[in-house]
C-alpha positions as CSV (number, residue, x, y, z in Angstrom):
1,M,41.5,56.7,-48.9
2,A,38.2,57.7,-47.2
3,K,37.8,60.7,-48.7
4,K,38.3,59.3,-52.3
5,N,35.6,56.4,-51.7
6,I,33.0,59.2,-50.6
7,L,34.0,61.3,-53.8
8,T,33.6,58.1,-55.8
9,Q,30.4,57.5,-54.0
10,G,29.1,60.8,-54.7
11,K,29.7,60.6,-58.5
12,K,28.0,57.0,-58.8
13,A,25.1,58.5,-56.8
14,R,25.1,61.7,-59.6
15,A,25.5,59.5,-62.4
16,D,22.7,57.0,-61.3
17,Q,20.3,60.1,-61.1
18,L,21.3,61.3,-64.3
19,A,20.8,57.8,-65.8
20,L,17.3,57.9,-64.5
21,A,16.6,61.2,-65.9
22,N,17.6,59.7,-69.2
23,R,20.7,61.8,-69.3
24,L,22.6,59.1,-70.6
25,D,25.7,60.5,-72.0
26,E,26.2,62.6,-68.7
27,A,25.8,59.6,-66.7
28,L,28.0,57.6,-68.8
29,A,31.0,60.1,-68.6
30,L,30.4,60.2,-64.7
31,Y,30.9,56.4,-64.8
32,A,33.8,56.7,-66.8
33,R,35.3,58.9,-64.4
34,V,34.7,56.1,-61.4
35,C,35.9,53.6,-63.4
36,N,39.2,55.4,-64.3
37,T,39.5,56.7,-60.5
38,D,38.9,53.1,-59.2
39,P,39.3,50.6,-61.8
40,L,38.2,47.7,-59.5
41,D,34.7,49.0,-58.9
42,V,32.9,46.2,-60.3
43,E,29.4,48.2,-59.6
44,A,30.5,51.2,-61.6
45,W,31.6,49.1,-64.6
46,V,28.4,47.3,-64.5
47,K,26.2,50.3,-64.6
48,S,28.5,51.8,-67.5
49,S,28.0,48.9,-69.6
50,V,24.0,49.2,-69.0
51,T,24.0,52.9,-69.8
52,Q,26.2,52.3,-72.8
53,R,23.8,49.7,-74.0
54,R,21.0,51.8,-73.5
55,L,22.8,54.3,-75.7
56,G,23.2,51.7,-78.5
57,R,27.0,51.4,-77.7
58,H,26.7,47.6,-77.4
59,D,30.3,46.9,-78.1
60,A,31.5,49.2,-75.5
61,A,28.7,47.9,-73.3
62,E,30.2,44.5,-73.8
63,S,33.7,45.4,-73.0
64,S,32.6,47.0,-69.8
65,A,30.5,44.0,-68.6
66,R,32.9,41.6,-69.6
67,R,35.7,43.7,-67.0
68,A,32.8,43.6,-64.3
69,A,32.6,39.8,-65.2
70,R,36.3,39.6,-64.7
71,L,36.7,41.6,-61.7
72,N,34.0,39.8,-59.6
73,P,33.0,36.3,-61.4
74,G,30.9,35.4,-58.9
75,L,28.5,38.4,-59.4
76,A,25.4,37.6,-61.4
77,I,24.3,41.0,-62.4
78,A,27.8,41.4,-64.2
79,H,27.0,38.2,-66.2
80,H,23.4,39.4,-66.6
81,A,25.1,43.0,-68.1
82,L,27.4,40.8,-70.4
83,A,24.5,38.8,-71.4
84,T,22.6,41.8,-72.6
85,A,25.3,43.3,-74.3
86,L,25.9,39.8,-76.5
87,Q,22.1,39.8,-77.2
88,C,22.1,43.0,-78.7
89,Q,24.7,42.2,-80.7
90,G,23.1,39.3,-81.8
91,K,25.5,36.9,-80.5
92,L,22.9,34.8,-79.0
93,E,25.2,31.8,-77.8
94,E,27.3,33.4,-75.8
95,A,24.5,35.2,-74.3
96,L,22.6,31.9,-73.4
97,A,25.8,31.1,-71.6
98,A,26.1,34.2,-70.0
99,Y,22.3,34.3,-68.6
100,R,22.7,30.8,-67.6
101,R,25.7,31.6,-65.6
102,A,23.9,34.8,-63.9
103,L,21.1,32.1,-62.9
104,Q,23.6,29.3,-61.6
105,L,25.0,32.4,-59.5
106,K,21.7,33.9,-58.3
107,P,18.7,31.3,-59.2
108,D,15.9,33.8,-58.4
109,Y,16.9,36.0,-60.9
110,A,13.7,36.9,-62.6
111,D,15.3,39.3,-65.4
112,A,17.7,37.0,-66.2
113,Q,15.2,34.0,-66.4
114,Y,13.1,36.3,-68.6
115,L,16.0,37.4,-71.2
116,L,17.3,33.5,-70.9
117,G,13.8,33.0,-72.3
118,N,13.8,35.8,-74.8
119,A,16.8,34.5,-76.1
120,L,15.9,30.9,-76.4
121,M,12.9,32.1,-78.4
122,E,15.2,34.2,-80.6
123,T,17.2,30.8,-81.1
124,G,14.2,29.0,-81.7
125,H,14.3,26.7,-78.5
126,L,10.5,27.1,-77.9
127,Q,10.4,24.0,-75.4
128,E,13.1,25.7,-73.4
129,A,11.9,29.5,-73.7
130,E,8.6,28.4,-72.6
131,A,10.2,26.7,-69.3
132,S,12.4,29.7,-68.7
133,L,9.6,32.3,-69.4
134,R,7.1,30.0,-66.8
135,R,10.2,30.2,-64.0
136,A,10.5,34.0,-64.6
137,L,6.9,34.2,-63.8
138,K,6.8,31.9,-61.0
139,L,9.6,34.2,-59.7
140,R,7.7,37.4,-60.1
141,P,4.2,36.9,-60.5
142,G,2.4,39.9,-63.0
143,F,5.8,40.0,-64.8
144,F,4.5,41.8,-68.3
145,E,7.1,41.1,-70.4
146,A,7.4,37.8,-69.5
147,L,3.7,37.2,-70.0
148,S,4.0,38.6,-73.4
149,D,6.6,36.6,-74.5
150,L,5.3,33.6,-73.1
151,G,1.9,34.3,-75.0
152,A,4.2,34.5,-78.2
153,V,6.1,31.1,-77.4
154,L,2.7,29.0,-76.9
155,L,1.1,30.9,-80.3
156,M,4.5,29.8,-82.0
157,T,4.0,26.2,-80.6
158,G,0.5,25.7,-81.2
159,Q,-0.9,26.1,-78.1
160,T,-3.5,28.7,-78.7
161,A,-5.7,28.6,-75.6
162,A,-2.8,28.9,-73.2
163,A,-1.4,31.8,-75.4
164,A,-4.6,33.3,-75.1
165,A,-4.9,32.9,-71.5
166,A,-1.1,34.2,-71.3
167,L,-1.9,37.3,-73.5
168,D,-5.3,38.0,-71.6
169,Q,-3.4,38.2,-68.4
170,A,-0.9,40.2,-69.9
171,L,-3.6,42.6,-71.1
172,A,-4.9,43.1,-67.5
173,L,-1.7,44.2,-66.6
174,R,-1.4,46.6,-69.6
175,P,-4.7,47.2,-71.6
176,D,-3.3,49.6,-73.9
177,S,-0.2,47.8,-74.9
178,P,-0.4,47.4,-78.7
179,E,2.5,44.5,-78.8
180,V,0.2,42.4,-77.1
């Protein structure tokens, strides 16, 4: 059993390296081997989901994330992976629920808070989006994407001075950012 675990860890580590090198098909193949070898490996299912999403395979990403969330319902990152896969497919109400579940499990999860704000903005819930993005920034000051989206939400709600301040902060972080 220990030998199997060492081999599994080695495959996951190699898959992680491949994913970092943007060799996503190769990384996904290794994560799939780990999932086939040890179908209870929640981490491998989550990483498989993230890699599938990066490859644009959103249905498969959703399926892998659902598997991870079923295996460990208390794991915030599994719900976060599910939410992002759902959001990529335009299943925004389901995505909102999954982000909220991730945040129930891990209230200080800045990425989930930011993406919840992003999904709320997509659904037109601008006041809630603003609050969520501000929470993300409280959790991670200098969070560029949250500042940029906060600026957009503030513009949409007519708060031009506050929007300009948020966007100025974002530009200070990334002066060459075309979206800001």
